[in-house]
C-alpha positions in Angstrom: 21.4 10.1 -61.0 19.2 11.9 -57.8 16.2 13.6 -58.6 13.9 16.2 -56.0 11.0 18.4 -56.3 11.3 22.2 -56.1 8.5 24.8 -56.1 8.3 27.2 -59.3 5.6 29.7 -59.7 3.5 27.7 -57.1 3.7 24.7 -59.1 5.7 21.2 -58.5 8.8 20.9 -60.8 10.8 17.8 -61.0 14.6 18.4 -61.1 17.6 15.6 -61.6 21.2 17.0 -60.4 23.8 17.0 -62.8 26.8 18.4 -60.9 27.7 19.9 -57.2 25.1 22.2 -56.6 23.6 21.9 -60.2 20.2 20.2 -61.7 17.9 21.0 -64.8 14.1 20.4 -64.7 13.2 16.9 -66.1 10.9 18.3 -68.3 13.6 20.0 -70.2 15.9 17.0 -70.2 12.7 15.2 -72.0 11.8 17.9 -74.3 15.4 18.3 -75.5 16.1 14.8 -76.3 12.4 14.1 -77.8 11.5 11.9 -75.2 7.9 13.4 -74.8 6.4 14.6 -71.1 8.4 13.9 -68.1 6.8 13.0 -65.1 5.4 15.6 -63.6 5.8 14.6 -59.8 8.1 12.6 -57.6 5.0 10.4 -57.3 4.7 9.8 -61.0 8.4 9.0 -61.4 8.2 6.5 -58.0 5.2 5.1 -60.2 6.7 4.7 -63.0 9.2 2.5 -62.0 12.2 1.4 -64.0 11.0 2.0 -67.7 10.9 5.9 -66.5 14.4 5.7 -64.6 15.7 4.6 -68.0 13.9 6.9 -69.6 15.4 9.6 -67.5 19.0 8.2 -68.1 18.5 8.3 -71.8 17.3 12.2 -71.9 20.4 13.3 -69.1 22.7 11.6 -71.6 21.2 13.0 -74.8 20.5 16.6 -73.3 22.7 17.6 -70.4 25.5 19.5 -72.5 22.8 21.6 -74.3 21.1 23.1 -71.5 21.5 26.7 -70.1 21.6 28.0 -67.9 21.2 24.9 -64.7 19.7 25.6 -61.7 21.9 26.1 -58.4 20.5 23.6 -55.8 21.4 26.0 -53.0 18.9 28.0 -54.1 15.7 26.2 -54.3 13.0 25.9 -52.7 13.1 21.9 -52.0 9.4 20.2 -51.5 9.6 17.6 -48.5 
């Protein structure tokens, strides 16, 4: 699983890579999986450590096939 941060409408969004040049917002995955709020920033994700990574794996497994549209990672405004 690869994570990253992008800027959308002036705010940070944490995304998860789902395939070559494809990603989805973590918040969308968590919402579809019924897992509550996703970490709002990469720092929050890192700070939550392994427990949050396990939730992210569960959300990705449960939800990724129901998400449309996927983000094209070649066109995103990445945060450093």
